[in-house]
N, CA, C and O of each residue as an XYZ file, in Angstrom:
468
protein
N       8.130     10.500    -31.085
C       7.665     10.345    -29.722
C       8.011     11.587    -28.930
O       9.072     12.183    -29.121
N       7.124     11.972    -28.048
C       7.391     13.132    -27.205
C       8.363     12.751    -26.097
O       8.668     11.574    -25.903
N       8.847     13.755    -25.372
C       9.795     13.508    -24.281
C       9.220     12.580    -23.233
O       9.900     11.675    -22.750
N       7.943     12.811    -22.876
C       7.297     11.962    -21.872
C       7.104     10.547    -22.414
O       7.242      9.574    -21.673
N       6.785     10.432    -23.700
C       6.597      9.118    -24.314
C       7.890      8.325    -24.352
O       7.896      7.119    -24.105
N       8.985      9.004    -24.661
C      10.295      8.347    -24.695
C      10.672      7.880    -23.289
O      11.164      6.767    -23.106
N      10.438      8.736    -22.307
C      10.770      8.399    -20.922
C       9.926      7.202    -20.453
O      10.435      6.291    -19.800
N       8.635      7.221    -20.795
C       7.732      6.139    -20.426
C       8.167      4.833    -21.083
O       8.172      3.776    -20.451
N       8.531      4.922    -22.365
C       8.992      3.725    -23.083
C      10.291      3.199    -22.475
O      10.461      1.989    -22.328
N      11.203      4.096    -22.125
C      12.469      3.687    -21.522
C      12.227      2.992    -20.187
O      12.882      1.997    -19.874
N      11.291      3.511    -19.402
C      10.961      2.864    -18.129
C      10.361      1.481    -18.351
O      10.645      0.546    -17.602
N       9.528      1.354    -19.385
C       8.915      0.055    -19.689
C       9.981     -0.963    -20.120
O       9.955     -2.114    -19.685
N      10.900     -0.541    -20.962
C      11.967     -1.442    -21.414
C      12.877     -1.806    -20.245
O      13.306     -2.954    -20.130
N      13.174     -0.846    -19.382
C      13.977     -1.132    -18.187
C      13.265     -2.136    -17.303
O      13.898     -3.034    -16.748
N      11.964     -1.996    -17.167
C      11.174     -2.945    -16.383
C      11.233     -4.341    -17.003
O      11.357     -5.335    -16.287
N      11.144     -4.417    -18.327
C      11.244     -5.717    -19.001
C      12.619     -6.349    -18.770
O      12.727     -7.560    -18.576
N      13.657     -5.530    -18.792
C      15.018     -6.026    -18.548
C      15.133     -6.589    -17.126
O      15.668     -7.679    -16.922
N      14.632     -5.844    -16.161
C      14.678     -6.311    -14.763
C      13.863     -7.588    -14.582
O      14.293     -8.510    -13.889
N      12.693     -7.641    -15.200
C      11.869     -8.849    -15.122
C      12.596    -10.039    -15.732
O      12.510    -11.157    -15.224
N      13.311     -9.791    -16.821
C      14.076    -10.861    -17.470
C      15.160    -11.391    -16.542
O      15.363    -12.602    -16.449
N      15.853    -10.492    -15.858
C      16.893    -10.922    -14.925
C      16.303    -11.684    -13.737
O      16.871    -12.684    -13.296
N      15.179    -11.219    -13.226
C      14.535    -11.916    -12.109
C      14.059    -13.299    -12.528
O      14.188    -14.262    -11.772
N      13.512    -13.397    -13.728
C      13.078    -14.694    -14.239
C      14.271    -15.635    -14.396
O      14.191    -16.821    -14.075
N      15.366    -15.090    -14.889
C      16.590    -15.883    -15.036
C      17.072    -16.370    -13.674
O      17.499    -17.517    -13.541
N      17.008    -15.511    -12.667
C      17.433    -15.895    -11.318
C      16.550    -17.020    -10.766
O      17.027    -17.883    -10.030
N      15.267    -17.005    -11.123
C      14.372    -18.068    -10.667
C      14.758    -19.426    -11.226
O      14.639    -20.436    -10.532
N      15.216    -19.467    -12.459
C      15.537    -20.735    -13.108
C      16.985    -21.154    -12.896
O      17.258    -22.351    -12.809
N      17.911    -20.226    -12.810
C      19.336    -20.558    -12.667
C      19.708    -20.525    -11.183
O      19.901    -19.455    -10.606
N      19.805    -21.693    -10.581
C      20.084    -21.778     -9.156
C      21.542    -21.404     -8.871
O      21.828    -20.711     -7.895
N      22.445    -21.859     -9.713
C      23.870    -21.601     -9.521
C      24.211    -20.180     -9.989
O      23.782    -19.748    -11.058
N      24.978    -19.474     -9.181
C      25.337    -18.083     -9.494
C      26.141    -17.979    -10.795
O      25.960    -17.031    -11.560
N      27.012    -18.930    -11.044
C      27.821    -18.904    -12.271
C      26.923    -19.047    -13.505
O      27.123    -18.357    -14.505
N      25.955    -19.927    -13.432
C      25.018    -20.107    -14.552
C      24.196    -18.831    -14.737
O      23.966    -18.386    -15.861
N      23.762    -18.258    -13.629
C      22.980    -17.011    -13.706
C      23.773    -15.907    -14.400
O      23.230    -15.204    -15.252
N      25.054    -15.744    -14.048
C      25.868    -14.682    -14.641
C      25.991    -14.858    -16.160
O      25.913    -13.882    -16.906
N      26.179    -16.089    -16.611
C      26.281    -16.346    -18.052
C      24.973    -15.972    -18.741
O      24.974    -15.303    -19.774
N      23.858    -16.412    -18.157
C      22.554    -16.116    -18.751
C      22.228    -14.619    -18.677
O      21.633    -14.068    -19.603
N      22.616    -13.966    -17.584
C      22.379    -12.526    -17.446
C      23.158    -11.751    -18.502
O      22.665    -10.755    -19.031
N      24.372    -12.202    -18.811
C      25.151    -11.550    -19.873
C      24.472    -11.706    -21.225
O      24.488    -10.779    -22.035
N      23.874    -12.871    -21.480
C      23.153    -13.092    -22.742
C      21.947    -12.150    -22.827
O      21.668    -11.584    -23.884
N      21.244    -11.990    -21.716
C      20.084    -11.090    -21.688
C      20.530     -9.650    -21.942
O      19.907     -8.933    -22.726
N      21.594     -9.234    -21.285
C      22.099     -7.867    -21.462
C      22.512     -7.634    -22.907
O      22.229     -6.579    -23.474
N      23.184     -8.622    -23.507
C      23.598     -8.493    -24.910
C      22.388     -8.361    -25.825
O      22.400     -7.564    -26.764
N      21.331     -9.149    -25.552
C      20.126     -9.099    -26.387
C      19.462     -7.724    -26.295
O      18.991     -7.197    -27.302
N      19.421     -7.141    -25.097
C      18.827     -5.815    -24.953
C      19.716     -4.744    -25.590
O      19.210     -3.834    -26.247
N      21.024     -4.844    -25.404
C      21.942     -3.855    -25.985
C      21.957     -3.912    -27.503
O      22.171     -2.896    -28.164
N      21.731     -5.092    -28.054
C      21.739     -5.278    -29.508
C      20.693     -4.386    -30.187
O      20.903     -3.904    -31.300
N      19.584     -4.177    -29.513
C      18.497     -3.378    -30.099
C      18.334     -2.031    -29.403
O      17.286     -1.395    -29.518
N      19.346     -1.601    -28.696
C      19.287     -0.369    -27.913
C      19.044      0.869    -28.773
O      18.334      1.783    -28.352
N      19.614      0.908    -29.951
C      19.520      2.099    -30.800
C      18.471      1.962    -31.899
O      18.515      2.693    -32.889
N      17.530      1.035    -31.738
C      16.470      0.844    -32.728
C      15.548      2.069    -32.735
O      15.143      2.556    -31.679
N      15.225      2.556    -33.930
C      14.380      3.749    -34.039
C      13.047      3.481    -34.738
O      12.134      4.302    -34.646
N      12.919      2.367    -35.422
C      11.682      2.041    -36.117
C      10.613      1.640    -35.098
O      10.780      0.635    -34.408
N       9.519      2.404    -34.986
C       8.500      2.115    -33.974
C       7.852      0.741    -34.123
O       7.471      0.128    -33.127
N       7.725      0.253    -35.354
C       7.113     -1.065    -35.571
C       8.027     -2.176    -35.072
O       7.568     -3.144    -34.467
N       9.292     -2.032    -35.324
C      10.268     -3.014    -34.844
C      10.333     -2.986    -33.315
O      10.400     -4.028    -32.664
N      10.313     -1.788    -32.764
C      10.363     -1.646    -31.303
C       9.138     -2.301    -30.673
O       9.261     -3.036    -29.693
N       7.963     -2.040    -31.228
C       6.734     -2.633    -30.699
C       6.787     -4.158    -30.787
O       6.350     -4.853    -29.869
N       7.325     -4.676    -31.898
C       7.435     -6.128    -32.062
C       8.412     -6.715    -31.042
O       8.156     -7.783    -30.485
N       9.522     -6.030    -30.797
C      10.502     -6.517    -29.819
C       9.929     -6.514    -28.398
O      10.146     -7.454    -27.634
N       9.205     -5.461    -28.057
C       8.590     -5.382    -26.728
C       7.551     -6.492    -26.572
O       7.510     -7.165    -25.543
N       6.715     -6.681    -27.590
C       5.698     -7.733    -27.537
C       6.342     -9.116    -27.430
O       5.861     -9.969    -26.685
N       7.420     -9.337    -28.167
C       8.122    -10.627    -28.120
C       8.696    -10.861    -26.719
O       8.597    -11.964    -26.182
N       9.293     -9.825    -26.130
C       9.873     -9.960    -24.798
C       8.790    -10.251    -23.773
O       8.976    -11.107    -22.908
N       7.662     -9.555    -23.853
C       6.556     -9.800    -22.921
C       6.013    -11.217    -23.075
O       5.682    -11.865    -22.082
N       5.919    -11.701    -24.308
C       5.436    -13.059    -24.558
C       6.395    -14.089    -23.964
O       5.963    -15.055    -23.334
N       7.693    -13.882    -24.166
C       8.703    -14.797    -23.624
C       8.649    -14.812    -22.098
O       8.714    -15.875    -21.481
N       8.531    -13.637    -21.496
C       8.442    -13.570    -20.038
C       7.218    -14.317    -19.531
O       7.281    -14.987    -18.500
N       6.117    -14.206    -20.240
C       4.895    -14.894    -19.832
C       5.030    -16.409    -19.990
O       4.615    -17.165    -19.112
N       5.608    -16.847    -21.102
C       5.744    -18.285    -21.379
C       6.720    -18.968    -20.422
O       6.518    -20.124    -20.049
N       7.764    -18.264    -20.029
C       8.828    -18.886    -19.234
C       8.740    -18.595    -17.738
O       9.682    -18.884    -17.000
N       7.636    -18.033    -17.284
C       7.560    -17.708    -15.855
C       7.683    -18.981    -15.014
O       7.253    -20.061    -15.418
N       8.268    -18.822    -13.861
C       8.571    -19.943    -12.968
C       7.354    -20.268    -12.104
O       6.692    -19.352    -11.616
N       7.043    -21.561    -11.903
C       5.879    -21.907    -11.077
C       6.075    -21.576     -9.591
O       5.101    -21.369     -8.868
N       7.315    -21.528     -9.147
C       7.618    -21.232     -7.740
C       8.775    -20.234     -7.702
O       9.909    -20.623     -7.420
N       8.507    -18.944     -7.983
C       9.596    -17.973     -8.083
C      10.307    -17.757     -6.751
O       9.744    -17.969     -5.677
N      11.564    -17.329     -6.858
C      12.379    -17.051     -5.681
C      11.829    -15.825     -4.959
O      11.503    -14.816     -5.583
N      11.732    -15.931     -3.632
C      11.327    -14.806     -2.796
C      12.392    -14.672     -1.719
O      12.718    -15.649     -1.045
N      12.931    -13.486     -1.553
C      13.936    -13.265     -0.514
C      13.342    -13.666      0.836
O      12.168    -13.399      1.088
N      14.126    -14.301      1.707
C      13.583    -14.799      2.977
C      12.878    -13.745      3.822
O      11.874    -14.048      4.465
N      13.381    -12.519      3.833
C      12.778    -11.497      4.683
C      11.717    -10.668      3.962
O      11.138     -9.763      4.563
N      11.451    -10.956      2.691
C      10.425    -10.242      1.933
C       9.049    -10.853      2.229
O       8.973    -11.995      2.681
N       7.967    -10.116      1.983
C       6.639    -10.704      2.187
C       6.500    -12.001      1.399
O       6.757    -12.039      0.195
N       6.094    -13.053      2.082
C       5.979    -14.364      1.460
C       7.234    -15.202      1.614
O       7.223    -16.385      1.272
N       8.312    -14.624      2.117
C       9.552    -15.362      2.332
C       9.477    -16.223      3.590
O       8.548    -16.087      4.387
N      10.450    -17.102      3.764
C      10.427    -18.037      4.882
C      10.631    -17.370      6.230
O      10.234    -17.926      7.253
N      11.237    -16.198      6.257
C      11.471    -15.503      7.524
C      10.571    -14.278      7.698
O      10.767    -13.493      8.626
N       9.594    -14.112      6.819
C       8.736    -12.942      6.889
C       7.957    -12.936      8.195
O       7.259    -13.901      8.508
N       8.068    -11.888      8.935
C       7.400    -11.645     10.204
C       7.741    -12.694     11.260
O       6.938    -12.965     12.153
N       8.911    -13.275     11.158
C       9.362    -14.179     12.197
C      10.009    -13.329     13.284
O      10.810    -12.444     12.984
N       9.672    -13.587     14.529
C      10.193    -12.835     15.670
C       9.905    -11.342     15.532
O      10.785    -10.498     15.697
N       8.671    -11.053     15.229
C       8.253     -9.667     15.094
C       8.248     -9.029     16.482
O       7.761     -9.651     17.426
N       8.765     -7.823     16.638
C       8.709     -7.178     17.953
C       7.259     -6.916     18.346
O       6.412     -6.696     17.481
N       6.971     -6.937     19.642
C       5.586     -6.703     20.070
C       5.140     -5.283     19.744
O       5.972     -4.391     19.579
N       3.841     -5.073     19.652
C       3.346     -3.733     19.373
C       3.758     -2.756     20.475
O       4.059     -3.165     21.596
N       3.768     -1.477     20.150
C       4.221     -0.454     21.092
C       3.343     -0.394     22.342
O       3.837     -0.079     23.425
N       2.049     -0.692     22.208
C       1.142     -0.600     23.354
C       1.035     -1.917     24.145
O       0.160     -2.033     25.003
N       1.875     -2.882     23.888
C       1.838     -4.191     24.548
C       2.416     -4.098     25.954
O       3.478     -3.512     26.163
N       1.703     -4.684     26.916
C       2.198     -4.740     28.292
C       2.211     -6.201     28.725
O       1.201     -6.898     28.631
N       3.345     -6.647     29.192
C       3.477     -8.026     29.616
C       2.932     -8.175     31.027
O       3.313     -7.434     31.934
N       2.046     -9.131     31.201
C       1.493     -9.419     32.519
C       1.887    -10.852     32.846
O       1.498    -11.772     32.126
N       2.644    -11.063     33.909
C       3.081    -12.421     34.239
C       1.913    -13.272     34.739
O       0.914    -12.760     35.246
N       2.073    -14.580     34.580
C       1.090    -15.513     35.121
C       1.120    -15.432     36.642
O       2.146    -15.070     37.217
N       0.024    -15.760     37.298
C       0.014    -15.708     38.763
C       1.100    -16.580     39.398
O       1.664    -16.210     40.428
N       1.395    -17.731     38.794
C       2.434    -18.593     39.371
C       3.803    -17.923     39.301
O       4.632    -18.104     40.192
N       4.039    -17.154     38.246
C       5.303    -16.430     38.135
C       5.354    -15.299     39.148
O       6.408    -15.013     39.717
N       4.239    -14.671     39.368
C       4.194    -13.583     40.338
C       4.395    -14.121     41.753
O       5.061    -13.485     42.570
N       3.825    -15.281     42.044
C       3.907    -15.861     43.376
C       5.360    -16.146     43.762
O       5.790    -15.830     44.871
N       6.098    -16.739     42.847
C       7.496    -17.062     43.132
C       8.322    -15.813     43.393
O       9.148    -15.805     44.305
N       8.120    -14.780     42.628
C       8.885    -13.542     42.810
C       8.420    -12.800     44.063
O       9.214    -12.166     44.758
N       7.112    -12.891     44.335
C       6.558    -12.218     45.514
C       7.152    -12.824     46.803
O       7.508    -12.097     47.731
N       7.253    -14.166     46.845
C       7.821    -14.835     48.001
C       9.277    -14.453     48.194
O       9.729    -14.253     49.321
N      10.007    -14.351     47.100
C      11.426    -14.014     47.201
C      11.594    -12.593     47.720
O      12.539    -12.327     48.463
N      10.733    -11.700     47.363
C      10.815    -10.327     47.828
C      10.507    -10.249     49.325
O      11.174     -9.517     50.055
N       9.490    -11.005     49.789
C       9.103    -10.971     51.199
C      10.185    -11.536     52.116
O      10.321    -11.116     53.265
N      10.954    -12.497     51.592
C      11.988    -13.112     52.413
C      13.125    -12.172     52.689
O      13.823    -12.333     53.690
N      13.335    -11.210     51.849
C      14.466    -10.282     52.030
C      14.188     -9.378     53.120
O      15.012     -8.519     53.436
């Protein structure tokens, strides 16, 4: 494999590892359970870290992708402030060009108070 090919493959495997951890987080609600499962995932990836046979590597990548597809969560975790989260765009500041215009009844009350002074 060329230098660029090795780098590309390493990025792909890193992406699979991150996806595996995110999938684990979706299923393991308790942090203690997640840590145990995350350690198992890390061990599985480290076990084949020094594999050099391209056929074995391709089979391992395909197996990992298949497992990720089969075990995906129907309702994955989304951080509250991330797009799609429960707090996404809640209390968004007004646009920069926004000008507040009070209702006439609000203006009337303040106008009367100013005239009395």
